[in-house]
TORTIZA-83674 format. One record per residue (C-alpha): residue in three letters; x, y, z. Coordinates in steps of 0.25 Angstrom, whole numbers. Layout:
% TORTIZA-83674
<atom><r>Ala</r><east>X</east><north>Y</north><up>Z</up></atom>
...
END
This chain:
% TORTIZA-83674
<atom><r>Met</r><east>322</east><north>294</north><up>340</up></atom>
<atom><r>Asp</r><east>331</east><north>305</north><up>344</up></atom>
<atom><r>Leu</r><east>345</east><north>300</north><up>346</up></atom>
<atom><r>Lys</r><east>349</east><north>312</north><up>354</up></atom>
<atom><r>Leu</r><east>361</east><north>313</north><up>345</up></atom>
<atom><r>Lys</r><east>360</east><north>328</north><up>342</up></atom>
<atom><r>Asp</r><east>372</east><north>336</north><up>345</up></atom>
<atom><r>Lys</r><east>380</east><north>323</north><up>349</up></atom>
<atom><r>Val</r><east>395</east><north>324</north><up>344</up></atom>
<atom><r>Val</r><east>397</east><north>310</north><up>337</up></atom>
<atom><r>Val</r><east>411</east><north>307</north><up>332</up></atom>
<atom><r>Ile</r><east>409</east><north>298</north><up>320</up></atom>
<atom><r>Cys</r><east>421</east><north>291</north><up>314</up></atom>
<atom><r>Gly</r><east>420</east><north>286</north><up>300</up></atom>
<atom><r>Ala</r><east>408</east><north>295</north><up>295</up></atom>
<atom><r>Ala</r><east>414</east><north>301</north><up>282</up></atom>
<atom><r>Gly</r><east>412</east><north>289</north><up>274</up></atom>
<atom><r>Lys</r><east>404</east><north>290</north><up>261</up></atom>
<atom><r>Glu</r><east>389</east><north>294</north><up>261</up></atom>
<atom><r>Gly</r><east>381</east><north>281</north><up>266</up></atom>
<atom><r>Ser</r><east>393</east><north>276</north><up>273</up></atom>
<atom><r>Ile</r><east>390</east><north>271</north><up>288</up></atom>
<atom><r>Gly</r><east>398</east><north>282</north><up>294</up></atom>
<atom><r>Glu</r><east>391</east><north>293</north><up>285</up></atom>
<atom><r>Thr</r><east>378</east><north>288</north><up>288</up></atom>
<atom><r>Ile</r><east>380</east><north>288</north><up>303</up></atom>
<atom><r>Leu</r><east>385</east><north>302</north><up>301</up></atom>
<atom><r>Ser</r><east>372</east><north>306</north><up>294</up></atom>
<atom><r>Arg</r><east>363</east><north>300</north><up>305</up></atom>
<atom><r>Leu</r><east>371</east><north>308</north><up>316</up></atom>
<atom><r>Val</r><east>368</east><north>320</north><up>309</up></atom>
<atom><r>Asp</r><east>354</east><north>317</north><up>307</up></atom>
<atom><r>Glu</r><east>353</east><north>315</north><up>322</up></atom>
<atom><r>Gly</r><east>360</east><north>329</north><up>325</up></atom>
<atom><r>Ala</r><east>373</east><north>323</north><up>330</up></atom>
<atom><r>Ile</r><east>386</east><north>330</north><up>328</up></atom>
<atom><r>Pro</r><east>396</east><north>321</north><up>320</up></atom>
<atom><r>Ala</r><east>410</east><north>322</north><up>321</up></atom>
<atom><r>Ile</r><east>416</east><north>314</north><up>309</up></atom>
<atom><r>Ile</r><east>430</east><north>307</north><up>310</up></atom>
<atom><r>Asp</r><east>433</east><north>302</north><up>296</up></atom>
<atom><r>Arg</r><east>445</east><north>302</north><up>286</up></atom>
<atom><r>Asn</r><east>436</east><north>306</north><up>274</up></atom>
<atom><r>Asp</r><east>435</east><north>320</north><up>270</up></atom>
<atom><r>Arg</r><east>420</east><north>317</north><up>267</up></atom>
<atom><r>Gly</r><east>419</east><north>320</north><up>282</up></atom>
<atom><r>Tyr</r><east>420</east><north>335</north><up>279</up></atom>
<atom><r>Gln</r><east>408</east><north>335</north><up>270</up></atom>
<atom><r>Tyr</r><east>399</east><north>327</north><up>279</up></atom>
<atom><r>Ala</r><east>403</east><north>336</north><up>291</up></atom>
<atom><r>Glu</r><east>399</east><north>348</north><up>282</up></atom>
<atom><r>Lys</r><east>386</east><north>342</north><up>277</up></atom>
<atom><r>Ile</r><east>382</east><north>339</north><up>292</up></atom>
<atom><r>Gln</r><east>386</east><north>354</north><up>296</up></atom>
<atom><r>Lys</r><east>377</east><north>359</north><up>285</up></atom>
<atom><r>Lys</r><east>365</east><north>351</north><up>292</up></atom>
<atom><r>Gly</r><east>367</east><north>360</north><up>304</up></atom>
<atom><r>Ile</r><east>375</east><north>349</north><up>312</up></atom>
<atom><r>Asp</r><east>389</east><north>350</north><up>316</up></atom>
<atom><r>Ala</r><east>399</east><north>340</north><up>312</up></atom>
<atom><r>Leu</r><east>414</east><north>338</north><up>312</up></atom>
<atom><r>Phe</r><east>423</east><north>330</north><up>303</up></atom>
<atom><r>Cys</r><east>436</east><north>326</north><up>307</up></atom>
<atom><r>Lys</r><east>445</east><north>320</north><up>296</up></atom>
<atom><r>Thr</r><east>452</east><north>309</north><up>303</up></atom>
<atom><r>Asp</r><east>460</east><north>297</north><up>299</up></atom>
<atom><r>Val</r><east>456</east><north>287</north><up>310</up></atom>
<atom><r>Thr</r><east>468</east><north>278</north><up>308</up></atom>
<atom><r>Lys</r><east>476</east><north>290</north><up>315</up></atom>
<atom><r>Pro</r><east>474</east><north>292</north><up>329</up></atom>
<atom><r>Glu</r><east>478</east><north>307</north><up>330</up></atom>
<atom><r>Glu</r><east>467</east><north>310</north><up>320</up></atom>
<atom><r>Ile</r><east>457</east><north>303</north><up>328</up></atom>
<atom><r>Glu</r><east>462</east><north>311</north><up>340</up></atom>
<atom><r>Asn</r><east>462</east><north>324</north><up>333</up></atom>
<atom><r>Ala</r><east>447</east><north>321</north><up>327</up></atom>
<atom><r>Ile</r><east>441</east><north>319</north><up>341</up></atom>
<atom><r>Arg</r><east>449</east><north>331</north><up>346</up></atom>
<atom><r>Thr</r><east>443</east><north>339</north><up>335</up></atom>
<atom><r>Ile</r><east>429</east><north>334</north><up>338</up></atom>
<atom><r>Ala</r><east>429</east><north>336</north><up>353</up></atom>
<atom><r>Glu</r><east>435</east><north>350</north><up>351</up></atom>
<atom><r>Lys</r><east>424</east><north>354</north><up>342</up></atom>
<atom><r>Tyr</r><east>412</east><north>348</north><up>350</up></atom>
<atom><r>Gly</r><east>417</east><north>345</north><up>364</up></atom>
<atom><r>Arg</r><east>410</east><north>332</north><up>364</up></atom>
<atom><r>Ile</r><east>409</east><north>318</north><up>358</up></atom>
<atom><r>Asp</r><east>396</east><north>311</north><up>360</up></atom>
<atom><r>Val</r><east>398</east><north>299</north><up>351</up></atom>
<atom><r>Val</r><east>409</east><north>292</north><up>344</up></atom>
<atom><r>Leu</r><east>405</east><north>284</north><up>332</up></atom>
<atom><r>Asn</r><east>416</east><north>275</north><up>326</up></atom>
<atom><r>Asn</r><east>412</east><north>271</north><up>311</up></atom>
<atom><r>Val</r><east>426</east><north>269</north><up>304</up></atom>
<atom><r>Gly</r><east>427</east><north>256</north><up>297</up></atom>
<atom><r>Val</r><east>435</east><north>251</north><up>285</up></atom>
<atom><r>Asn</r><east>434</east><north>237</north><up>281</up></atom>
<atom><r>Asp</r><east>448</east><north>238</north><up>275</up></atom>
<atom><r>Gly</r><east>451</east><north>223</north><up>271</up></atom>
<atom><r>Val</r><east>463</east><north>223</north><up>281</up></atom>
<atom><r>Gly</r><east>464</east><north>208</north><up>281</up></atom>
<atom><r>Leu</r><east>475</east><north>198</north><up>286</up></atom>
<atom><r>Asp</r><east>483</east><north>201</north><up>273</up></atom>
<atom><r>Ala</r><east>484</east><north>216</north><up>278</up></atom>
<atom><r>Ser</r><east>497</east><north>222</north><up>284</up></atom>
<atom><r>Tyr</r><east>498</east><north>225</north><up>299</up></atom>
<atom><r>Glu</r><east>497</east><north>240</north><up>295</up></atom>
<atom><r>Glu</r><east>484</east><north>237</north><up>287</up></atom>
<atom><r>Phe</r><east>478</east><north>230</north><up>299</up></atom>
<atom><r>Met</r><east>482</east><north>240</north><up>309</up></atom>
<atom><r>Gln</r><east>477</east><north>252</north><up>300</up></atom>
<atom><r>Ser</r><east>464</east><north>244</north><up>299</up></atom>
<atom><r>Leu</r><east>462</east><north>244</north><up>314</up></atom>
<atom><r>Lys</r><east>466</east><north>259</north><up>316</up></atom>
<atom><r>Leu</r><east>455</east><north>262</north><up>306</up></atom>
<atom><r>Asn</r><east>444</east><north>253</north><up>310</up></atom>
<atom><r>Met</r><east>446</east><north>252</north><up>325</up></atom>
<atom><r>Val</r><east>457</east><north>260</north><up>331</up></atom>
<atom><r>Ser</r><east>450</east><north>273</north><up>326</up></atom>
<atom><r>Tyr</r><east>438</east><north>269</north><up>334</up></atom>
<atom><r>Phe</r><east>446</east><north>268</north><up>347</up></atom>
<atom><r>Leu</r><east>454</east><north>281</north><up>344</up></atom>
<atom><r>Ile</r><east>441</east><north>290</north><up>342</up></atom>
<atom><r>Val</r><east>434</east><north>284</north><up>354</up></atom>
<atom><r>Lys</r><east>447</east><north>286</north><up>363</up></atom>
<atom><r>His</r><east>448</east><north>300</north><up>359</up></atom>
<atom><r>Ala</r><east>433</east><north>304</north><up>359</up></atom>
<atom><r>Leu</r><east>431</east><north>297</north><up>373</up></atom>
<atom><r>Pro</r><east>433</east><north>308</north><up>382</up></atom>
<atom><r>Phe</r><east>421</east><north>316</north><up>375</up></atom>
<atom><r>Leu</r><east>413</east><north>303</north><up>375</up></atom>
<atom><r>Lys</r><east>415</east><north>302</north><up>390</up></atom>
<atom><r>Lys</r><east>410</east><north>316</north><up>392</up></atom>
<atom><r>Ser</r><east>398</east><north>314</north><up>383</up></atom>
<atom><r>Lys</r><east>395</east><north>300</north><up>387</up></atom>
<atom><r>Gly</r><east>395</east><north>297</north><up>372</up></atom>
<atom><r>Asn</r><east>396</east><north>284</north><up>365</up></atom>
<atom><r>Ile</r><east>404</east><north>276</north><up>355</up></atom>
<atom><r>Leu</r><east>399</east><north>269</north><up>342</up></atom>
<atom><r>Asn</r><east>408</east><north>260</north><up>334</up></atom>
<atom><r>Ile</r><east>404</east><north>256</north><up>320</up></atom>
<atom><r>Gly</r><east>408</east><north>241</north><up>319</up></atom>
<atom><r>Ser</r><east>407</east><north>230</north><up>309</up></atom>
<atom><r>Lys</r><east>402</east><north>215</north><up>308</up></atom>
<atom><r>Val</r><east>416</east><north>212</north><up>303</up></atom>
<atom><r>Ala</r><east>421</east><north>213</north><up>318</up></atom>
<atom><r>Leu</r><east>411</east><north>201</north><up>321</up></atom>
<atom><r>Thr</r><east>410</east><north>193</north><up>308</up></atom>
<atom><r>Gly</r><east>424</east><north>195</north><up>302</up></atom>
<atom><r>Gln</r><east>425</east><north>198</north><up>286</up></atom>
<atom><r>Gly</r><east>437</east><north>193</north><up>281</up></atom>
<atom><r>Arg</r><east>449</east><north>201</north><up>275</up></atom>
<atom><r>Thr</r><east>447</east><north>213</north><up>285</up></atom>
<atom><r>Ser</r><east>455</east><north>210</north><up>298</up></atom>
<atom><r>Gly</r><east>458</east><north>225</north><up>301</up></atom>
<atom><r>Tyr</r><east>443</east><north>229</north><up>299</up></atom>
<atom><r>Ala</r><east>438</east><north>216</north><up>307</up></atom>
<atom><r>Ala</r><east>448</east><north>218</north><up>318</up></atom>
<atom><r>Ser</r><east>445</east><north>233</north><up>319</up></atom>
<atom><r>Lys</r><east>430</east><north>231</north><up>320</up></atom>
<atom><r>Gly</r><east>431</east><north>219</north><up>330</up></atom>
<atom><r>Gly</r><east>440</east><north>229</north><up>338</up></atom>
<atom><r>Val</r><east>429</east><north>240</north><up>337</up></atom>
<atom><r>Leu</r><east>418</east><north>231</north><up>343</up></atom>
<atom><r>Ala</r><east>427</east><north>228</north><up>354</up></atom>
<atom><r>Leu</r><east>431</east><north>242</north><up>356</up></atom>
<atom><r>Thr</r><east>416</east><north>246</north><up>357</up></atom>
<atom><r>Arg</r><east>413</east><north>237</north><up>368</up></atom>
<atom><r>Glu</r><east>427</east><north>240</north><up>375</up></atom>
<atom><r>Trp</r><east>422</east><north>255</north><up>375</up></atom>
<atom><r>Ala</r><east>409</east><north>252</north><up>380</up></atom>
<atom><r>Val</r><east>415</east><north>245</north><up>392</up></atom>
<atom><r>Asp</r><east>426</east><north>256</north><up>394</up></atom>
<atom><r>Leu</r><east>415</east><north>268</north><up>393</up></atom>
<atom><r>Val</r><east>404</east><north>263</north><up>401</up></atom>
<atom><r>Pro</r><east>408</east><north>272</north><up>413</up></atom>
<atom><r>Phe</r><east>407</east><north>284</north><up>404</up></atom>
<atom><r>Gly</r><east>394</east><north>281</north><up>398</up></atom>
<atom><r>Ile</r><east>399</east><north>279</north><up>385</up></atom>
<atom><r>Arg</r><east>393</east><north>269</north><up>375</up></atom>
<atom><r>Ser</r><east>401</east><north>261</north><up>365</up></atom>
<atom><r>Asn</r><east>394</east><north>253</north><up>354</up></atom>
<atom><r>Ala</r><east>396</east><north>248</north><up>340</up></atom>
<atom><r>Ile</r><east>388</east><north>246</north><up>328</up></atom>
<atom><r>Ile</r><east>391</east><north>234</north><up>319</up></atom>
<atom><r>Ile</r><east>388</east><north>234</north><up>304</up></atom>
<atom><r>Ala</r><east>388</east><north>223</north><up>294</up></atom>
<atom><r>Glu</r><east>384</east><north>225</north><up>280</up></atom>
<atom><r>Ser</r><east>380</east><north>240</north><up>277</up></atom>
<atom><r>Trp</r><east>379</east><north>246</north><up>264</up></atom>
<atom><r>Thr</r><east>389</east><north>258</north><up>263</up></atom>
<atom><r>Pro</r><east>397</east><north>265</north><up>252</up></atom>
<atom><r>Ser</r><east>409</east><north>257</north><up>256</up></atom>
<atom><r>Tyr</r><east>401</east><north>244</north><up>255</up></atom>
<atom><r>Asp</r><east>396</east><north>248</north><up>242</up></atom>
<atom><r>Ser</r><east>410</east><north>250</north><up>237</up></atom>
<atom><r>Trp</r><east>415</east><north>237</north><up>242</up></atom>
<atom><r>Ile</r><east>404</east><north>229</north><up>235</up></atom>
<atom><r>Lys</r><east>407</east><north>237</north><up>222</up></atom>
<atom><r>Thr</r><east>421</east><north>231</north><up>223</up></atom>
<atom><r>Leu</r><east>417</east><north>217</north><up>222</up></atom>
<atom><r>Pro</r><east>415</east><north>210</north><up>209</up></atom>
<atom><r>Asn</r><east>402</east><north>203</north><up>215</up></atom>
<atom><r>Gly</r><east>398</east><north>215</north><up>223</up></atom>
<atom><r>Glu</r><east>383</east><north>214</north><up>221</up></atom>
<atom><r>Ala</r><east>383</east><north>199</north><up>224</up></atom>
<atom><r>Lys</r><east>391</east><north>201</north><up>236</up></atom>
<atom><r>Leu</r><east>382</east><north>212</north><up>241</up></atom>
<atom><r>Lys</r><east>369</east><north>204</north><up>239</up></atom>
<atom><r>Ser</r><east>377</east><north>192</north><up>246</up></atom>
<atom><r>Ile</r><east>380</east><north>201</north><up>258</up></atom>
<atom><r>Val</r><east>366</east><north>207</north><up>259</up></atom>
<atom><r>Lys</r><east>360</east><north>194</north><up>260</up></atom>
<atom><r>Lys</r><east>367</east><north>191</north><up>272</up></atom>
<atom><r>Ile</r><east>361</east><north>203</north><up>280</up></atom>
<atom><r>Pro</r><east>349</east><north>196</north><up>287</up></atom>
<atom><r>Leu</r><east>340</east><north>208</north><up>290</up></atom>
<atom><r>Glu</r><east>334</east><north>213</north><up>276</up></atom>
<atom><r>Asn</r><east>346</east><north>207</north><up>269</up></atom>
<atom><r>Arg</r><east>352</east><north>221</north><up>267</up></atom>
<atom><r>Met</r><east>363</east><north>230</north><up>271</up></atom>
<atom><r>Thr</r><east>363</east><north>238</north><up>283</up></atom>
<atom><r>Glu</r><east>361</east><north>253</north><up>280</up></atom>
<atom><r>Thr</r><east>371</east><north>263</north><up>285</up></atom>
<atom><r>Leu</r><east>358</east><north>271</north><up>290</up></atom>
<atom><r>Glu</r><east>355</east><north>259</north><up>299</up></atom>
<atom><r>Ile</r><east>369</east><north>259</north><up>304</up></atom>
<atom><r>Ala</r><east>368</east><north>274</north><up>307</up></atom>
<atom><r>Asp</r><east>355</east><north>274</north><up>314</up></atom>
<atom><r>Thr</r><east>360</east><north>263</north><up>324</up></atom>
<atom><r>Cys</r><east>373</east><north>270</north><up>326</up></atom>
<atom><r>Leu</r><east>365</east><north>283</north><up>330</up></atom>
<atom><r>Phe</r><east>356</east><north>275</north><up>340</up></atom>
<atom><r>Thr</r><east>368</east><north>269</north><up>346</up></atom>
<atom><r>Ile</r><east>375</east><north>282</north><up>349</up></atom>
<atom><r>Ser</r><east>362</east><north>288</north><up>354</up></atom>
<atom><r>Glu</r><east>357</east><north>290</north><up>368</up></atom>
<atom><r>Arg</r><east>346</east><north>280</north><up>363</up></atom>
<atom><r>Ser</r><east>356</east><north>269</north><up>364</up></atom>
<atom><r>Ser</r><east>362</east><north>275</north><up>378</up></atom>
<atom><r>His</r><east>363</east><north>261</north><up>384</up></atom>
<atom><r>Thr</r><east>370</east><north>254</north><up>373</up></atom>
<atom><r>Thr</r><east>385</east><north>251</north><up>374</up></atom>
<atom><r>Gly</r><east>395</east><north>241</north><up>370</up></atom>
<atom><r>Gln</r><east>385</east><north>235</north><up>359</up></atom>
<atom><r>Phe</r><east>388</east><north>231</north><up>345</up></atom>
<atom><r>Ile</r><east>376</east><north>235</north><up>337</up></atom>
<atom><r>Phe</r><east>374</east><north>228</north><up>324</up></atom>
<atom><r>Val</r><east>367</east><north>235</north><up>312</up></atom>
<atom><r>Asp</r><east>369</east><north>224</north><up>302</up></atom>
<atom><r>Gly</r><east>355</east><north>218</north><up>298</up></atom>
<atom><r>Gly</r><east>359</east><north>205</north><up>306</up></atom>
<atom><r>Tyr</r><east>371</east><north>202</north><up>298</up></atom>
<atom><r>Val</r><east>380</east><north>198</north><up>309</up></atom>
<atom><r>His</r><east>371</east><north>191</north><up>319</up></atom>
<atom><r>Leu</r><east>358</east><north>185</north><up>312</up></atom>
<atom><r>Asp</r><east>357</east><north>170</north><up>309</up></atom>
<atom><r>Arg</r><east>362</east><north>167</north><up>295</up></atom>
<atom><r>Ala</r><east>350</east><north>159</north><up>293</up></atom>
<atom><r>Leu</r><east>343</east><north>172</north><up>290</up></atom>
<atom><r>Leu</r><east>351</east><north>172</north><up>278</up></atom>
<atom><r>Thr</r><east>346</east><north>158</north><up>272</up></atom>
<atom><r>Glu</r><east>338</east><north>161</north><up>259</up></atom>
<atom><r>Gln</r><east>325</east><north>156</north><up>259</up></atom>
END
């Protein structure tokens, strides 16, 4: 299926993670479809990714940005707009489950909100004039923590709850301009960060097996490629009448009957 993403300018925030991360996998799939990625991230890895993409004959841009600093976000969007003259998609993928809980300070809590939610607002705010011209769309990457809670991560949970609320708010706000706004919600996905976390636990292997058993569909983690492919379909013209939606790519983790998990 041709997703018609070729030469679309996609601002993707949080795409300079390690190889195999959700952001990096989405980035790779965008390149496969011929889209032009404009990467916003604070990690210098983004320079390497942009260079690698350019060697494939596809234009790409990396804007090193600390998304907790409003002026850096504004500068990044300005740089992208000056180079390409258009923005077709904003794909917000920043998410750090930072463990900022009730014992954290006010400053730590606010910093978590800035990183995990306020950055989404500012990127969309500054990209909006260009999205209006292109009748583009917005896709926010969310987390099941916004709906289920997790414990000991108030900042991240509040942020991701806010991201879902903003997704619907923007869908309403932007209907007059033909701009769609949706969110992908992820539960348990195997990423380099997840691997690192499991290895910090004294009973890591047992914990991993316990988690996997609770994923109804095939008792396995969601693959990052499955998330990326859903993202690409959602931002494409093939999903042209979908807006204000929370799309779960989680193997049924959040919604399906717990009775499915009863051992025979």
